[in-house]
N, C-alpha and C positions, 0 to 999 in steps of 0.2 A: 739193203732192203729189210733184213731182219731187225736192224736197229729202228727203221721207220715203223715197222709193225708194233714193236714194243712201245714206241713213243705214242702211237695212235691208241693202243690199248690202255696205256697209262692215262692219257687225256680222257678217254671214255670213262675210266674208273673214277677219275676226279669229278667229272660232270655228274655221274650217277650218285656218287657220294654226296655231292653238293645238293642234288635234288632230294636225297633222303634227309639231309640235315635241315633243309628249309622248313618242312612241316614241324620238325622237332623244336626248332627255335621259335617258330610261330606259336606253338602250344605253350612254351615257357613264357613268352612275352604276354600271352593272353592271361595266363594265370596271375602274373603280376598286375595286369590291368584290372582284373576282377578284384583283387585284394585292395588296390588303390581306390576303386569305386566304392567298395564296402566301407573303407575308412572315411570317404567323403560323406557317406550317408549316415554315419554314426553321429549322434548328437552328443555334444560335450556339455556336461553340467558344470556350472560355475556357481559357487556359493553366493547367496545374496547378502550374507553377513558372516563375520568371523569374530570369535571371542578368544582371548588368551588368558591363561591362569585364572580360570573361573571357579567360583564357589557359588552354588545355587542352593537356597534353602526352600524346602516345600513345607508350608504350614497349613494347619487346619484348626480353626477356633483358637488362634493365637498360640498354638503348640507346634513346635518343630517336629515334623513327621519324618523328614529325610534331608540329607545333604548330599550334593553331588559336586565332586572336585575333578577337574581335568585341565590339562595344559592347553588344550585347543578344542574349540567347538566350531564346526562349519555348519551354517544354516542354509538348508536347501528348501525352505518352506515355499518358495515360489515355483518349484517344480510341479509337474502334474500330480504326482503323489509325494507331497512334501515330507521331508525328514530332516533330522539333525544328526550329524556324524561327528563322532569323537575319535579322531585318528590316533590319538596317543592315550596312554594309560588313563583309566577311569576308576575313581574311588567313590563308592556310594555308602553312606551310613544311614540305616533305617532304624528309627526309634519306635518302640511299641508303647502301649499305654503306661507301662511301669518304667519308662525311660531306659529300658534295656536296649542294647545296640546289636544290630546284625550288620556285619561289614561285607561289602561286595566289591570285588575288584576284577578288572579285565584289561587286556592289552588295548582293546578298542571297542567301541559300541556304536550302534545306530538306533535312533528312536524314530519310529514311523508314526507320523502325526495322525493319519486317518484311522489306522487299525489299533493304535495305542499299544503296539508291540515294540519291545526293546530287544535288540539282538546284542548279546555280549559275545565277543570273540577273543580267543587266545588267552591261555592261562587263567581261566575264570575260576575264582575262588570265593566261596561264601563261608563266613565264619559266624555262627550264631552265638547268642549271649551265653548259652549253656555249654559251649565248647565243641559243638559239632562243626566239622569242616567238609565242604563239598568241593571237589576239584573236577573240572571238565574243560574241554576245549571250546565248546560253543553252547550257549544257553539262551533261551528266549524267555521273556517275561511278559505275560499278558496283564497289563495294568488294570483293565476293566474287571477281570475275574481274580486278580491277585494270585496268579498261577504261573509257575515256572515249568519249562519242559525242554528236553533235548533228545536227539536221536544219536548223540555221540557217546563215547565211553565216559563213564563217571566213576568217582570213588568218594564215599562218605565215610569219615572216621569220627570217633568220639573220644573223649578224654581217657577212656579205659583201653584204648587201642583196638577196640572192635572196629570192624569195617564192613562195608556193604558196597559192592562194585558191580558194574555190568554195562550194558549198552541199552540206551533208551530209558528215560525217566521223566516223570512229571510229578509235581508236588505243590502243595499250597505254600503261601509265603511264611507260614509258621512252622513248617516241617512236621505238621501233625498228620497229614494225609500224604502218603508216598506210594506211587504206582511205578513198578519197574517191569521192563519187558524181559530182558535176559540178565540174570543176576546171580551172584553168589556172595557169601559173606562169612565172617567169623565173629562170634560173640565172646567177649572176655569179661571176667569178674561179674557174672550175672548171679544175683542172689535168688531171684524168682525162677524156679525151674519149670514153671507152668507156661512158659512163653510159647 
């Protein structure tokens, strides 16, 4: 009879354990269903065009103003907010009126058609004709206002090994007007002490 009671208690415990586990498994399966439903509702974008090993020259009055080189460009201009995406390294050369070059490179870039904003991402480097170099991880360029800006860490160096670094920066396309949010720097070989 003691064996019979132990067997009945064991069966009751198994039944109760099963009743407790059923809602647990139900919750787990619901979570997976919700994730699957969310995946179904996501729209996937497919490019309407693709270019390989491209070189684009931008001209104005028969003068080359800029060149853009990239291994791949994906065209999403048919999307609601059209854009072009450059998923591989991007190289841009900008020429000023005196034919001096400013070089811009990044790991990838996206150009948004409607807003005329270009986003440069990953190892962004700008080298000006006078030897200034800007490094940052993400940089935006407003084509309409010829203005660059970032909220990321940046560092600007010059040929004298002076530097200027911080978080958050915006500047014109000629590096003449620079606004920095949080910054510090070191100046070397300065002849004018009235800076």
